[in-house]
N, C-alpha and C positions, 0 to 999 in steps of 0.2 A: 821233309817238302819234295814234292814232282819237280822234276826239271823244267826249267821255264824254258818254252819254244818259242815265244815270242814276249821281248820286253822292251817297253820304252820307258824313256826318264825326258819328261819336259818335252816331248816332241811336238814340232812346232813347225808350220809352213804358212808364209806370208807371200800372198801374190800384190804384184803391184805395189803400192806405196802403204795400201792400208786395208788389203781384204786379207785377214786371218783365217785360214780354212780348217785348220785344226791349231788348237792352241794350247801348248803345254800340256800334253798328252801322256798319263803315267798308267800304264798299262802292263798284266804280265798273263801271259797266257799259258799253262801247262802241259806237258806231254800228256793224251790222251784226251784232254778236253773236249767238247762241243759247244762252243762259243758263239751266243748267238749277237751281232752286230748290228744295233739297231740306230736309228735316226731318219727324219727326214730328208728328203732329196734338198742337197746344200749342207748337208749338216757334217760332211767333213769324213764318211766312211770310205769313201773311193780313192779320197788324196790319201789317206791313211794308208789302204790297200797296196798305193801306187809308192809310197814310200817302203812299205814293208818286201815289196817286189825289187826294189831299186830301182824302178821306171821314174821318180822324179826323187830329187835331192831336197831333204830337209833345208830350212832355213837355220832352225837352231836343235838342239836336244841332241838326244843319243836313240838310237834303235839297234836291236839283237834279232835276229833270226836264228836260232841253234847257233847261239853264239858266235855269227858272223854279222857285221855290218853290210847291208843292202847296197849302200853306195858305191862303198871300196871293193864289194866281194858280189857284185851282182848276176855272173855267171853261177857261180857255187852256189847260190841261194835258189837260183833258177832250177838247179838240178836236183834239190831236195823238197821244191814246191810245186804243188800243183795247182793251175787257178782254171775256175770254170767261170768265164763272164756269163754277163744277162743274157747276151747273144752268142752262143757259140758258133764258130766258123770251121766247116770243114771244106774239103775239095768236093763239090756237087758229084762232080761227073765219075767218083770213084765210089766204089762201095765200103761199107762200115770195116771189113777186114783189111782192105787196101790203106784207106785211110789210118789204123792202129799201126799196119807195117810199116808205114811211113811215120809214125810217130816214134816206133821201135828203134828204127834206121837212126832218125836225129837222135836219140838218147842212148846208142850205142848198143841196142841188144841185139844180141846175134839172131836172124832169122831162125833158125832151128828151134832157138828156147822162143822168141816173140810167137811163133804160129798156132801151137799149141794152148799158149796162154790167152791169146786173143781170141781164139774159138770159146775157150772158158768164160772169159769175161764177156763174150756177147751175148751167151747162154744166161750168165748171172744177169745181165740187165734187160734179160728179156727182147734181144734182138737177134737170138739165134737163127729165128725163121727168115730173116730176111738180111743176114751176112753178106750176101753176095747181090743185094740190090742196090743201085747208085743213091747216095745219100739226099738225091735230087726228089727223090721218092717219100723221103720220110718226114712224118710230121714234126711238129715244134718239139713233141714230146719226146718222140723219138730220137731228135737230135741231141736232148738234153740227156738220156740216157747214156746215148754215145760217147759224150762229154764226160760222164762220170767214168764210162770204161777207158776213156784217155789217161784220166787222170790217174785210174787204178793202176794202169799197165806200167806207168812210171814207177809204181812204189813210191810214191812221197812221204817224205815225213810228216808234212804239213800240206793243208787243202784249204785255198779258199773258193769258196762258194759264195756266187753275188746273183741271189735273185733264181736261183736254180729250180723252181717250180713254174716260173709264170708260163703261162699261156699252155700249161698241162690241165687236160680234164680232171676231175676228182679221183677216178680210179687209178690215172696215171701219176697223182701227186701223193696219193700211198705209196705206190712202187716206189718212187724217186726219192721219198724220204726213208722207205725202208733200207734202201740201198744205202744212203748215206748213214744211217745207223749201223749196218752192215760194215763198212769204211771204219767208223769209230771201234768196232770191236776189234778190227784187223790192226790198230795201233796208229790209226792215222788221225793225226791232232786237225780239226776243222775249225774255221772260222767260215760261220755260217751269216750272211747279210740278206735279210729278206724285211719285206713291209709287212707281210702276212704272219701276226703275232702269233695265233691258234698254232703255227707249223713251227715256230720258234720254241714255243713253250714246248710243244709235245717231243722236241729231240733233243733240246739243248742244257747242259748241265748249269750253268752260268750264262748272264746276259750283261752287255755294257752298252749304255743309251749316249749318244752322241747329242747335240745340241749344239748348235753355232760353233760348230768346232771344240767346244768341252766335253768332256766326258763327265756327264751330270749324274749317272748311278752305274754301278760295277758290283755284282754279287750275284747268288742264287737269287731265283726267283721269290722262293719263301722269304727269304731275309728283306729281299727290297720290297715286298709286298707287305711286310708288317711294319705297323707304326712304333717307332722306336722299340722294337724285337719284342711287342707283345705279340702273345697267342690269343686267339677266338675260337673257343670248342663250344659246340651247343650239343646238350645234351636232351633227348626225347624222355622223359620220366612218367611213368604212372603213379600216381600219389605222391605228388610233389609237395610236399608239405612245409611248412616254415623250419622244421627241424633240420630236413633236407638240406635246404638254403643255409641254414646258418652251418651245419656239418662241411659243404663245400667250400663256405667262406672262411674256413678255420684252416685250410690247407693252406700251410706257407706258400707263396709267391703267387696265390690267389689275389687279384687287386679288383675285382668287382664281379658280382651276381647278378643276373636279372630272370626273373620269373614269367615268361610270356605261354599263356596257356598252359601245355604240359611241355616248354621246353625250357630248360636250364641253357642261360647264354653265359659263359664263363670267361672272364678276360683275365689272362696271365702272364708272369714274366718268361715261363717256357712250358714245353708241350707236357702237361698233367693229366693227360687222359686215365693216366693209371691211376693215378690217386682219387680223381673225380669220380669215378666209376668206382671205385672201392667204399668212398662215402655215401654214395647214394645208395648201396646195396648195404651197409651197413647201417643206414638210416631208416632200414624196411621200406625202400622204395623198390619198384621196379623199373630197372633201365632199359628201355625198348629201343636204343641205338645211340651212336656218338656219332660225329663227326669233326675234323678241326677244318677251319675256313681254308678253303682252297684258293690261292690267291690268281687273279687273272693278269695276266702280264697287260692286257689294251689298258685297263686301269691304272696298273704301274707305270707304265710307258707314258701316258697320258700326264700322271700326276707330276714325274720329274721332269716332263717336258716343259709342262706349265710354271715349275717353280724357278727354272732356267730362263724364263723370259724376263 
């Protein structure tokens, strides 16, 4: 089992006398994951991030970030964690290079080491042509790119990205998502908070869904999308006879087979595309194509959120 980067046990945060923002959260995020953290406004995502960063103290429960308790060791946690808020802030009268040099100085990185690294990072995030321009001239998307460079400069073990593509044009979104994927390939574990579900589905290996402070779903998108771990396959078949249907039904693990025009719809307890293909061909039919159902994160999110109400 991979090492746990983030681990919580019954983590709870109560404000005032009766408002529970996070309720007995049990979460484990492993090294190298890109974890999508989902929930409507007020679901408890931001409160959870604040507890992971040591910026607010839990009411009860346990929390660990790389083996450290953020409440007791907030400075140590901040040294190994990068955080990109929804609205990133920089010194507007300074250039991108100057802002990053300031970050390097705060993190104890020598100027001789930081300078070439900063230049390379700004090239990587697509800001090499404006490296010396004041940040006040930057668009929202350019500032988000600078924010990613700022995180990357620290070489954190873990990065929290809160709505990193808000206000960015479509081309810029593609670039930012590519940069995030690059960070993950460099070994940075990422918690990606976003309400834009197709983006989450595109880059995240696993998602957690919060609803009213409760973690109502946690797992790979494919697993969450299946109804009781059932797989749905569609095979386009030329000359789909009764014999073909019967041969597919006879496969161990197949639960149901429907024939609609030239399409066999097969429901099974596991991914049986190989066995289904062989049964169709051995029955004398021509297999024109096959696909397994792809799970739409938006439908998954709506289902779990509705069930939690």
